[in-house]
C-alpha positions as CSV (number, residue, x, y, z in Angstrom):
1,M,-24.5,25.3,17.4
2,T,-26.6,22.9,15.9
3,P,-26.4,21.0,12.9
4,E,-28.7,21.6,10.0
5,H,-32.1,19.5,9.8
6,A,-31.7,16.9,6.8
7,S,-33.8,17.5,3.8
8,A,-36.5,14.4,2.5
9,S,-34.4,14.4,-1.0
10,L,-31.0,13.5,0.8
11,P,-29.8,9.8,-0.1
12,P,-29.9,8.0,3.4
13,M,-27.1,5.9,2.5
14,L,-24.7,8.3,3.3
15,K,-23.6,8.7,7.1
16,A,-22.3,12.2,8.7
17,V,-19.0,10.9,8.9
18,Y,-16.7,8.7,7.5
19,A,-13.0,7.7,8.5
20,F,-10.9,6.1,6.4
21,I,-8.4,4.3,7.6
22,G,-5.4,1.8,6.6
23,D,-2.3,2.4,4.5
24,D,-3.9,1.9,1.0
25,E,-3.7,5.7,0.0
26,V,-4.8,5.0,-3.4
27,R,-8.0,3.1,-2.7
28,I,-9.0,5.5,0.1
29,Q,-9.2,8.5,-2.1
30,A,-10.9,6.7,-4.8
31,K,-13.5,6.3,-1.9
32,V,-13.8,10.0,-1.1
33,A,-14.1,10.9,-4.9
34,S,-17.2,8.8,-5.0
35,L,-18.5,9.9,-1.9
36,I,-18.3,13.5,-3.3
37,D,-20.0,12.4,-6.8
38,M,-22.5,10.7,-4.9
39,A,-23.3,13.9,-2.4
40,V,-22.8,16.7,-4.4
41,P,-24.6,17.8,-7.6
42,E,-21.9,19.1,-10.1
43,G,-23.1,22.7,-10.5
44,L,-22.7,23.2,-6.5
45,A,-19.5,21.8,-6.1
46,A,-17.8,24.9,-5.8
47,F,-19.8,26.0,-2.9
48,N,-20.6,22.4,-0.8
49,I,-17.1,20.8,-1.0
50,D,-14.4,22.0,1.2
51,Q,-11.6,20.6,1.6
52,H,-8.3,20.8,4.6
53,S,-4.8,19.7,4.8
54,P,-2.0,20.1,7.6
55,G,-0.3,23.7,7.8
56,E,-3.3,25.0,6.0
57,S,-6.0,24.7,8.7
58,T,-6.8,24.0,11.7
59,S,-9.8,21.6,14.0
60,I,-11.5,25.3,14.3
61,Q,-11.7,25.7,11.1
62,I,-13.0,22.4,10.3
63,E,-15.3,22.7,12.4
64,D,-16.6,25.8,11.3
65,S,-16.5,24.2,7.8
66,V,-18.7,21.0,9.5
67,L,-21.3,23.6,10.6
68,S,-22.0,25.6,7.8
69,P,-25.3,24.5,6.0
70,P,-25.0,23.7,2.2
71,M,-26.3,25.7,-0.4
72,G,-29.0,24.2,-2.5
73,D,-30.1,20.5,-2.8
74,G,-27.6,17.2,-2.2
75,R,-25.5,18.0,0.8
76,R,-21.9,19.5,2.0
77,V,-18.9,17.1,2.2
78,V,-16.0,18.6,4.5
79,V,-12.8,16.0,3.5
80,V,-9.7,16.5,6.4
81,R,-6.6,14.7,4.0
82,E,-3.4,13.3,5.6
83,L,-4.9,13.2,9.1
84,A,-1.9,11.6,10.2
85,S,0.2,14.7,9.2
86,F,-1.3,17.3,11.5
87,P,-0.1,17.8,15.2
88,E,-0.9,15.4,17.6
89,L,-3.3,17.8,19.6
90,E,-5.1,18.8,16.2
91,Q,-5.8,14.8,15.3
92,E,-7.3,14.3,18.9
93,A,-9.8,17.6,18.5
94,I,-10.5,16.7,15.2
95,A,-11.2,13.3,16.1
96,E,-13.9,14.3,19.2
97,L,-15.3,16.5,16.7
98,A,-15.9,13.9,14.4
99,L,-17.3,11.5,17.1
100,R,-19.9,14.3,18.3
101,Q,-21.0,14.8,14.4
102,A,-21.5,11.1,14.4
103,G,-24.1,11.7,17.1
104,F,-26.1,13.2,14.7
105,T,-28.9,11.6,12.4
106,D,-30.3,14.2,10.4
107,S,-27.0,16.0,9.4
108,T,-26.5,17.9,6.1
109,T,-22.7,17.8,6.1
110,T,-20.7,14.4,5.6
111,L,-17.4,14.9,7.2
112,A,-14.5,12.2,5.7
113,L,-11.4,12.0,7.3
114,M,-8.2,10.7,5.2
115,A,-6.7,8.9,7.8
116,A,-3.8,6.6,5.8
117,G,-0.7,5.5,8.2
118,L,-2.8,6.6,11.5
119,D,-0.8,5.7,14.3
120,R,-3.1,2.5,16.0
121,R,-1.4,3.4,19.3
122,K,-2.7,7.3,19.7
123,R,-5.7,8.3,21.4
124,T,-6.9,9.5,18.2
125,F,-7.4,6.3,16.4
126,R,-9.0,4.9,19.5
127,T,-11.4,7.7,19.6
128,L,-12.1,6.7,15.7
129,K,-12.8,3.7,16.0
130,K,-15.8,4.3,18.6
131,L,-17.4,6.1,15.5
132,D,-18.6,2.3,14.4
133,G,-20.8,2.1,17.5
134,S,-21.8,6.2,17.0
135,A,-25.5,6.9,15.6
136,D,-24.3,8.1,11.9
137,G,-20.8,7.0,11.8
138,Q,-18.6,4.5,9.9
139,V,-14.4,3.3,10.1
140,V,-13.7,2.2,6.7
141,E,-10.2,0.6,6.5
142,F,-8.1,-0.1,3.3
143,S,-5.3,-2.3,4.4
144,A,-2.5,-2.0,1.8
145,P,-2.0,-5.9,0.3
146,K,1.2,-8.2,1.3
147,P,4.1,-8.2,-1.2
148,Y,3.1,-11.7,-2.3
149,K,-0.6,-10.2,-3.2
150,M,0.3,-6.8,-5.2
151,D,-0.4,-8.5,-8.2
152,E,-4.0,-8.8,-7.0
153,W,-4.3,-5.0,-5.9
154,V,-3.6,-4.4,-9.5
155,L,-6.1,-6.6,-10.9
156,K,-8.5,-5.3,-9.0
157,R,-7.8,-1.6,-8.7
158,A,-7.9,-2.0,-12.7
159,A,-10.7,-3.2,-12.4
160,E,-12.2,-0.2,-10.7
161,R,-10.7,1.5,-13.5
162,G,-12.3,-0.3,-15.9
163,I,-8.7,-1.1,-17.4
164,R,-8.4,-4.6,-18.9
165,I,-5.4,-6.0,-17.7
166,E,-4.0,-9.9,-18.1
167,R,-2.9,-11.5,-15.0
168,D,0.6,-12.0,-15.9
169,A,0.8,-8.4,-16.9
170,A,-0.4,-7.1,-13.6
171,G,2.6,-9.5,-12.0
172,A,4.9,-8.3,-14.6
173,L,3.6,-4.4,-13.5
174,V,4.5,-5.2,-9.8
175,D,7.9,-7.1,-10.9
176,L,9.4,-3.5,-12.4
177,I,7.6,-1.1,-9.9
178,G,8.0,-2.5,-6.9
179,G,5.2,-1.9,-4.1
180,N,4.5,1.9,-3.8
181,L,0.5,1.8,-4.7
182,R,0.7,5.5,-5.7
183,T,3.1,4.7,-8.5
184,L,1.5,1.4,-9.7
185,D,-1.8,3.3,-9.6
186,G,0.3,6.0,-12.1
187,E,1.7,3.7,-14.2
188,L,-2.1,2.5,-15.0
189,T,-2.8,5.3,-16.1
190,K,0.1,5.2,-18.6
191,L,-1.0,2.0,-19.7
192,E,-4.2,3.5,-20.5
193,L,-3.1,6.5,-22.1
194,Y,-0.1,4.3,-24.0
195,L,-2.9,2.3,-25.2
196,G,-6.2,3.6,-25.4
197,T,-9.3,3.2,-23.2
198,G,-10.6,-0.1,-23.2
199,A,-7.5,-2.0,-24.8
200,P,-6.3,-5.3,-23.0
201,V,-3.0,-4.5,-21.4
202,N,-0.5,-7.8,-21.6
203,V,3.0,-8.1,-20.6
204,T,4.8,-6.3,-23.9
205,A,2.6,-3.5,-23.1
206,V,3.8,-3.2,-19.3
207,E,7.2,-3.8,-20.1
208,E,7.2,-1.2,-23.2
209,S,5.1,1.3,-21.5
210,V,7.3,1.2,-18.1
211,G,10.7,1.3,-20.1
212,R,12.4,-0.8,-17.0
213,R,14.2,-3.6,-17.3
214,R,14.1,-6.6,-15.1
215,G,16.6,-6.6,-12.7
216,E,15.4,-2.7,-11.6
217,S,12.8,-3.8,-8.9
218,A,12.3,-4.7,-5.6
219,W,11.4,-8.3,-6.2
220,D,14.8,-8.5,-7.8
221,L,17.1,-7.2,-4.3
222,P,16.8,-10.9,-2.8
223,R,17.5,-13.0,-6.2
224,K,20.5,-10.9,-6.3
225,V,21.1,-11.8,-2.5
226,L,20.6,-15.1,-3.1
227,T,22.8,-15.3,-6.1
228,G,25.8,-14.0,-3.8
229,D,25.7,-10.7,-5.7
230,A,26.4,-8.1,-2.8
231,R,27.5,-5.5,-4.5
232,G,24.4,-5.6,-6.7
233,A,22.2,-5.8,-4.1
234,Q,23.6,-2.6,-2.2
235,M,23.4,-0.8,-5.8
236,L,20.2,-1.6,-6.3
237,A,18.6,-1.2,-2.9
238,G,20.0,2.3,-3.0
239,R,18.2,3.1,-6.2
240,L,14.7,1.8,-4.8
241,L,15.4,3.9,-1.7
242,E,16.4,6.7,-3.6
243,H,13.4,6.4,-5.5
244,G,11.2,6.4,-2.2
245,E,10.3,2.4,-2.0
246,S,9.7,1.9,1.5
247,P,12.7,0.0,3.6
248,V,9.9,-2.0,5.0
249,F,8.5,-2.8,2.0
250,L,11.7,-4.3,1.0
251,V,12.2,-6.4,3.9
252,S,8.9,-7.8,3.7
253,V,9.8,-8.8,-0.1
254,M,13.3,-10.1,0.5
255,T,11.5,-12.3,3.5
256,Q,8.8,-13.6,1.2
257,V,11.1,-15.0,-1.4
258,V,13.6,-16.2,1.3
259,L,10.8,-18.6,2.3
260,D,10.0,-19.5,-1.2
261,A,13.4,-20.3,-1.9
262,W,13.6,-22.4,1.2
263,R,10.3,-24.5,-0.1
264,I,12.0,-24.1,-3.3
265,R,15.0,-26.1,-2.2
266,V,13.0,-28.3,-0.5
267,Y,11.2,-29.4,-3.4
268,L,14.5,-29.6,-5.3
269,D,16.0,-31.9,-3.3
270,R,12.9,-34.2,-3.7
271,G,13.3,-34.0,-7.1
272,T,9.8,-32.6,-7.4
273,A,9.7,-31.1,-11.2
274,R,9.2,-27.1,-12.0
275,G,6.1,-26.7,-13.1
276,R,4.9,-28.6,-9.6
277,I,6.8,-26.6,-7.9
278,I,5.6,-22.9,-8.8
279,E,2.3,-24.6,-8.1
280,E,3.6,-25.9,-4.6
281,V,4.8,-22.8,-3.9
282,G,2.7,-20.3,-5.6
283,L,5.1,-18.7,-7.7
284,K,4.4,-15.8,-10.2
285,R,5.4,-17.4,-13.5
286,Y,6.7,-14.5,-14.2
287,Y,9.6,-14.3,-12.5
288,A,9.4,-18.1,-11.5
289,D,12.3,-19.7,-13.6
290,A,14.6,-16.9,-11.7
291,N,13.4,-17.5,-8.0
292,I,14.2,-21.2,-8.9
293,A,17.9,-21.1,-10.4
294,A,18.7,-18.5,-7.2
295,A,17.2,-21.2,-4.5
296,A,19.2,-24.0,-6.4
297,R,22.7,-22.3,-5.0
298,V,21.6,-22.1,-1.3
299,P,21.5,-25.1,0.7
300,K,18.9,-25.6,3.6
301,G,21.1,-25.1,6.5
302,S,21.7,-21.0,5.3
303,F,17.8,-20.0,5.6
304,P,17.2,-20.6,9.2
305,G,20.0,-17.6,9.6
306,M,18.9,-15.5,6.5
307,I,15.3,-15.6,8.0
308,E,16.6,-14.6,11.7
309,A,18.5,-11.7,10.0
310,L,15.4,-10.4,8.7
311,K,13.4,-10.7,11.4
312,E,16.0,-8.5,13.4
313,C,15.8,-6.4,10.5
314,D,12.4,-6.0,10.3
315,R,12.1,-5.2,14.3
316,A,14.7,-2.3,14.3
317,L,12.7,-1.0,11.5
318,K,9.7,-0.7,13.4
319,S,11.5,0.5,16.3
320,S,13.4,3.2,15.0
321,A,12.7,6.7,13.1
322,A,16.3,7.0,12.0
323,G,19.1,5.0,10.1
324,K,16.9,2.9,7.8
325,E,19.5,3.0,5.1
326,T,22.2,1.8,7.1
327,L,20.0,-1.2,8.4
328,I,19.2,-2.5,4.9
329,E,22.5,-2.2,4.2
330,G,23.8,-4.0,6.8
331,L,20.9,-6.7,6.2
332,L,22.3,-7.1,2.7
333,G,25.8,-7.5,4.1
334,K,24.5,-10.5,6.1
335,L,22.6,-12.6,3.9
336,T,25.4,-12.4,1.1
337,V,27.9,-13.3,3.6
338,L,25.5,-16.6,4.7
339,S,25.1,-17.2,1.2
340,D,28.7,-17.1,0.3
341,A,29.6,-18.5,3.1
342,A,26.9,-21.7,2.7
343,R,28.6,-22.1,-1.1
344,E,32.0,-22.1,0.7
345,E,31.1,-24.9,3.0
346,R,29.3,-26.7,0.5
347,A,32.0,-26.7,-2.1
348,A,34.7,-28.2,0.4
349,C,32.4,-31.2,1.3
């Protein structure tokens, strides 16, 4: 069956197929919503938008949707949600369908694949990457930010939504909430409702809206470790994991803070002033004092062992699907023991 020919009124900038990949589900969803708004007139949304999800649709049903002509003007948009959660053979069939569809430059349908978290080692990913070399397909990647750039993501996402948030407030939001992008986006919604559209968001507003205290986020975990609070670190890690925080993200945060602490320790030993340390290390001012105080108690000699333990845990988390909580628990034990041993060693000298 041949896809329908496009009418002259169709927007030329829309392609037949888009594959949205990467780990930033929030911005992928926003992009698909924007694509739908551009392609489908409001009065025809009920007729010209088809959405398919794993467990509800098959590749055959998706193909039927793609080959069905739109009603009226505009395009038909077929959205496949959570492609990575379809059975592997279905994923491959959907990717092959996308590649075939991208071979036509006159299609009246746009197929949008939401492929966050897709395994880059698998055939499906390799097939989708071929879209960039096709006649009318495109791969768009939205990578999740590194832990130390999470506040930049908040600033950018807030700007996209017309929310005026101060830089320190963005840092405070990340510090209190952690690295779950969906949760951060939800908190931006809460702030907008709390303050009203267009009102500036400062640190006080973040603390009042979020309703959480310092000491309850992923960024507080390495600070508890560096200060030797083993019990507090274990309890906090348990709460964070229970609330859906990613173990890999926790290790990334701990690695970043421990590396920063190592640099801080070097500057402290040189007698560098606090302001210069903040500037040189690139600390977020919202929690700079806590990081400097934590680093001050740990001698330089303890850091190589900490970094090695973090690397080992990161490798284990990425190579095994089971026992992630146990791996985090073991890591925290190693790090706090290293810190305490270093303190005792220093005191004995």
